[in-house]
C-alpha positions as CSV (number, residue, x, y, z in Angstrom):
1,X,103.4,117.8,95.0
2,X,101.2,114.8,95.8
3,X,102.8,112.2,98.0
4,X,101.6,108.9,99.4
5,X,102.7,106.0,101.5
6,X,101.5,102.5,100.6
7,X,101.8,99.8,103.3
8,X,100.9,99.2,107.0
9,X,100.4,102.3,109.0
10,X,101.3,100.6,112.2
11,X,101.6,97.2,113.9
12,X,98.2,97.9,115.5
13,X,96.6,98.4,112.1
14,X,97.5,95.4,109.9
15,X,96.7,95.7,106.2
16,X,98.3,97.4,103.3
17,X,96.6,100.7,102.4
18,X,97.4,103.9,100.6
19,X,98.0,106.8,103.0
20,X,98.5,110.5,102.7
21,X,100.3,112.8,105.2
22,X,98.2,115.0,107.4
23,X,99.3,118.1,109.2
24,X,99.9,119.1,112.0
25,X,102.3,116.3,112.9
26,X,101.6,113.0,111.5
27,X,98.4,111.1,111.3
28,X,97.9,108.8,108.4
29,X,94.8,109.3,106.5
30,X,93.4,106.8,104.1
31,X,93.7,108.1,100.6
32,X,90.6,106.5,99.2
33,X,89.6,105.3,95.7
34,X,89.8,108.8,94.1
35,X,93.5,109.1,95.1
36,X,94.3,105.7,93.6
37,X,92.8,106.7,90.3
38,X,95.3,109.6,89.9
39,X,98.3,107.2,90.2
40,X,99.7,105.4,87.2
41,X,99.7,102.0,89.0
42,X,96.7,99.8,89.8
43,X,96.0,98.0,93.1
44,X,98.0,94.9,92.1
45,X,101.1,97.0,91.3
46,X,100.8,99.0,94.5
47,X,100.5,95.8,96.6
48,X,103.9,94.2,95.9
49,X,104.2,94.8,92.2
50,X,106.6,97.7,92.6
51,X,108.8,95.8,95.2
52,X,112.1,94.3,94.1
53,X,112.0,91.1,92.2
54,X,113.5,89.0,94.9
55,X,112.1,85.5,95.7
56,X,113.5,85.8,99.3
57,X,111.8,89.1,99.8
58,X,114.8,90.6,101.7
59,X,113.8,93.6,103.7
60,X,115.2,97.1,103.0
61,X,116.4,96.5,99.4
62,X,114.6,99.2,97.4
63,X,113.4,99.3,93.8
64,X,113.0,102.8,92.3
65,X,110.4,103.1,89.5
66,X,109.6,106.3,87.6
67,X,106.9,106.4,85.0
68,X,105.6,109.1,82.7
69,X,101.8,108.7,82.4
70,X,98.8,110.7,81.3
71,X,98.6,112.0,84.9
72,X,102.3,113.2,84.8
73,X,105.5,111.8,86.1
74,X,105.5,109.7,89.3
75,X,108.2,107.9,91.2
76,X,107.9,105.0,93.6
77,X,110.5,103.7,96.1
78,X,109.2,100.2,97.1
79,X,110.7,97.5,99.3
80,X,109.8,94.3,101.2
81,X,108.8,95.3,104.7
82,X,107.7,93.3,107.7
83,X,108.1,96.1,110.3
84,X,104.3,96.6,110.4
85,X,103.0,93.2,109.2
86,X,105.0,90.0,109.6
87,X,103.2,88.1,106.9
88,X,104.8,87.1,103.5
89,X,104.4,89.6,100.7
90,X,104.4,92.5,103.1
91,X,105.8,95.6,101.4
92,X,105.9,99.4,101.6
93,X,106.3,102.1,99.0
94,X,106.6,105.9,99.1
95,X,105.0,107.4,96.0
96,X,105.5,111.0,94.8
97,X,104.5,113.1,91.9
98,X,107.6,114.0,89.9
99,X,110.9,112.4,89.1
100,X,113.3,111.7,92.0
101,X,116.4,109.8,92.9
102,X,116.6,107.1,95.6
103,X,118.1,109.6,98.1
104,X,115.5,112.2,97.3
105,X,112.7,109.6,97.9
106,X,114.3,108.7,101.2
107,X,114.3,112.3,102.2
108,X,110.6,112.7,101.2
109,X,109.8,109.6,103.2
110,X,111.5,111.0,106.3
111,X,109.8,114.4,105.9
112,X,106.2,113.4,105.1
113,X,105.8,110.1,107.0
114,X,108.2,110.4,110.0
115,X,106.4,107.9,112.3
116,X,106.4,105.2,109.6
117,X,110.0,106.1,108.8
118,X,111.1,105.6,112.4
119,X,109.4,102.2,112.5
120,X,110.8,101.0,109.3
121,X,114.4,102.1,109.9
122,X,114.4,100.7,113.4
123,X,114.4,97.3,111.7
124,X,116.3,97.8,108.5
125,X,118.4,100.1,106.4
126,X,117.0,101.1,103.0
127,X,119.4,100.3,100.2
128,X,119.2,101.0,96.5
129,X,118.7,97.9,94.3
């Protein structure tokens, strides 16, 4: 399974990027252009286009999106997130190959990106839209 995190890696590294897990432990690794090309969403959709349609950009309310594309089925769980970047339009998404529920995506987030998970959930609870 291919899995990615889109958003700010940490408060020390501002900017929204696509990351992949790295073992052992967790070190975020930039996924690069070739990884983005395997996803069914372009840069504009990755950077806030998958987040909930909410003019107030309330943190923690998630939007689950699943698409069947030429590259297979992909699921994204996206939400407005200022835990790493306080600027407006700051968002995060966990993106996985396959079809998953909200709860399954949360479990994948916890498992594959534990450092980001801890930062995000220290400031908010992730809730289904």
